[in-house]
Structures are given as structure tokens and as C-alpha cells.
N, C-alpha and C positions, 0 to 999 in steps of 0.2 A: 743674649740670643746668639744662636749659631747660624752661620751662613751656609752650612753644609746642606746640600739638597738631598731630600729623601729620594730613594730609588723609585721609579715609576712602578705602580702596581701591575701585576701580570694580568692581562685580560683573561677572563675565564675560558675563552676558546683556545687560548695558546697554551701549549704544553712545555715548550723549551725556553722561550725567551720572548721579549717584547718586540723582536724584529718582525716587520710586516711580512717578509718572505717566509720566515719560519712559521709564523702564525697561519699564513695562507696554506702552507704545506701541511700543517697539522690538520687543517679542515679538508683539504682537497688533494693531498699529495700521493694518494695510493694510485695504482695503475687502472682503476675502474671509475672513480667518482667523476672525473671530468668527461669521460666518455658518456656517462649517463646524462650529464648536463648538455653535452654536445647533441645527443640524440633528442633531448627535449627541445633544444633550440632549433633542431631540424624538423620538428613537428611530430615526433613520436609522442604518444600519450599513454598507451596501455602497457601493462607488464609484459604482455606477449610481444608488443612492438619493440620494447627495450631489449628483451631477451633475444630477439631475432637479429640483432645487429651483427655485423661481420665478425666482431671480436668474440662473440658467443660467451657472454658473461654467465657464469654458473648461477643458478636460481638462488641458492643460499646467499651468495655475495650480492646479487642484485637486491634482494629483500633487505639485506643489511644496509646497503648504501642508500636505498630509498628512505629507510627509517632515519639514518643519520642526516641526510639532506633535509628531511622534513624537520627534524629536531633543531637544525641550524637555520630554519626558515629560508632555505634556498629553494625549496619546492613546497607545494601543497597538493593534497589529493582530494578528489571529489568522487563520491560513489555514483556509478552509472548503472549498477545492477545490485539488487538486494539479496537474491538467493541463487547461487552463492554470491557473496558480496565481492564486487569487483570495482576497481578504481581507475580513474584517469589521473595522470600526474601532470602538473604544470609548474613552470618556474614562477617564483615571486619576482618582485623588482630586484631584490638582492641577487637572485639567481640569474636573471636576464642581464644584470650588470657584469656578468662573467664573459659576455660576448667579446669585448675587446681583448680579454686575456687569451681566449681561444683563437681569435683572429691573429694575434701576435705570434702564438705558438705555431699556427699554420704557416704564416709567412716565414718564420724561422726555418721550419721543416722544408718549405719549398726551396729555400736558399741552400740548405745543407744536407738534406736527405733526398737523394734522387728518387724519382718515381712517385712522390706524394702528390695528392690532388692540389691543384692551384686554388686560390681563393675564388676565382671566376667559376671553376668547376663546382666547388662547394656551393656557391650562390645559385648556380644553375640547378643543382639538385634540390636545393632548398625551395626554389620557385616551383619546380616540378612537384615536389611534395605538397606545397600549399595548394597548387591547382588541383591535384588529385584529391586532396582532402575536401576541397569545396565541391567537387563533382560527386564525391561519395556521400556528402551530407544532403544532397538534393533528393 
């Protein structure tokens, strides 16, 4: 018998290696995907809401990222209108688990990128969005 270890199999989501950082970047590493996740965490739900973000994601890229996020089970969509068919988008548990990643990125930016929103400012905006959404649903 041989004591040589077999190399670990490459997870299907990973493209380059079995490194967790590389695999995460393969899934989330373009310049738009985490902004979509950020907006969903901040309470945006519709395609129009997501497209209205300050970064102004082009519609073809937004549609592509939503499909990819859904395929990776990071988000799911629910129809709220039949004709024309329109959806709301929501994070799955897997998607919501990205919150600490985004929080760490925000803290890093606050330390090294002057003028970025602080965690307290982001949380204040999140609370305002939740309050506004509750009032709108009444």
C-alpha cells in the first residue's frame, strides 16, 4: 500500500485551485457581485431598486449577476407580478452569511480609504431603509 496522499478534488465552484480565497473570488470576485449582495442586505429587493444604486450597474450585467447568484443559491427570487413577470430578490442563508465579509471590507476601507462611509453610517442607513419599508407596506 502506498502512503502517498491523493490530491484533494477541486470543488465544482472553484476554477483555479482549492484555496478558499481563490474559490470565493471565482464566485464573487468581479466588481459588481458583492455590490448586488450589499444592496440586498440593505433591503433593496426589485430589479429597479438594484439598478438605481449609486454605482449604476448596467442592466445586462445586473441580469447576469442575478442569474449567477441564483445558480449558486446565494439569492432566490419570488414573482410579485405576472404580466409582465417581475420578481423580488432575496438572500438565502448562504447569501446572508456574506454580511461579515462585507463588514470586514467596510472596516478595512474605513481604515485605508479616506471618505468612505463608516460602519455606523451604513447601519444608520440600513435602519432608515427598514423603517421606510415598514411604512411603505402599511
